[in-house]
C-alpha positions as semicolon CSV with decimal commas, in nm:
position;residue;x (nm);y (nm);z (nm)
1;M;5,746;5,944;10,297
2;V;5,648;5,953;9,923
3;Q;5,608;6,287;9,778
4;S;5,423;6,359;9,468
5;E;5,357;6,656;9,230
6;L;5,064;6,733;9,058
7;I;5,087;6,720;8,700
8;G;4,729;6,730;8,565
9;Y;4,386;6,583;8,570
10;V;4,189;6,274;8,410
11;R;3,806;6,285;8,332
12;K;3,572;6,118;8,097
13;S;3,542;6,299;7,751
14;K;3,204;6,481;7,674
15;G;3,125;6,194;7,446
16;G;3,193;5,943;7,708
17;N;3,397;5,697;7,525
18;A;3,754;5,845;7,622
19;L;3,947;5,941;7,879
20;K;4,074;6,327;7,874
21;L;4,389;6,401;8,006
22;S;4,467;6,761;8,094
23;I;4,821;6,822;8,149
24;S;4,964;7,151;8,280
25;K;5,270;7,263;8,058
26;E;5,447;7,442;8,345
27;A;5,403;7,126;8,571
28;F;5,523;6,899;8,264
29;D;5,825;7,120;8,178
30;D;5,936;7,100;8,551
31;A;5,873;6,738;8,609
32;Q;6,158;6,518;8,658
33;R;6,281;6,309;8,354
34;Y;6,486;5,990;8,287
35;L;6,645;5,843;8,012
36;S;6,578;5,481;7,884
37;Q;6,851;5,237;7,758
38;D;6,775;5,366;7,401
39;G;6,860;5,719;7,503
40;K;6,503;5,837;7,489
41;E;6,388;6,089;7,761
42;Y;6,071;6,014;7,940
43;V;5,861;6,169;8,208
44;G;5,713;5,906;8,456
45;L;5,344;5,993;8,546
46;V;5,108;5,784;8,785
47;I;4,716;5,776;8,789
48;N;4,537;5,603;9,059
49;L;4,378;5,302;8,907
50;S;4,092;5,265;9,150
51;K;3,996;5,638;9,100
52;V;4,006;5,593;8,722
53;Q;3,755;5,291;8,765
54;E;3,538;5,521;8,960
55;I;3,536;5,762;8,654
56;L;3,437;5,485;8,424
57;D;3,168;5,368;8,671
58;E;3,033;5,735;8,685
59;T;3,073;5,794;9,059
60;R;3,357;6,036;9,025
61;D;3,429;6,291;8,781
62;V;3,784;6,372;8,789
63;T;4,122;6,242;8,953
64;S;4,477;6,364;8,943
65;I;4,781;6,294;8,721
66;C;5,084;6,299;8,942
67;Q;5,457;6,247;8,940
68;I;5,628;6,071;9,226
69;V;5,913;6,270;9,320
70;N;6,265;6,144;9,385
71;E;6,135;5,768;9,347
72;E;6,243;5,529;9,095
73;L;5,929;5,461;8,861
């Protein structure tokens, strides 16, 4: 079973011409990290693309930003 941790939310900006990401500092600080081949550290996050499309289509207001836990991203 795939587990995920909530990191934040995505919504349309008030102006409507951008997506606004709201990320919890505490959740981000606790998130799993990985090192790239060039030695840089990253946090892998996922957003459901069909739910983002619903935000763009204005049939949904918000969706989650998550991290898949203990999986390769």
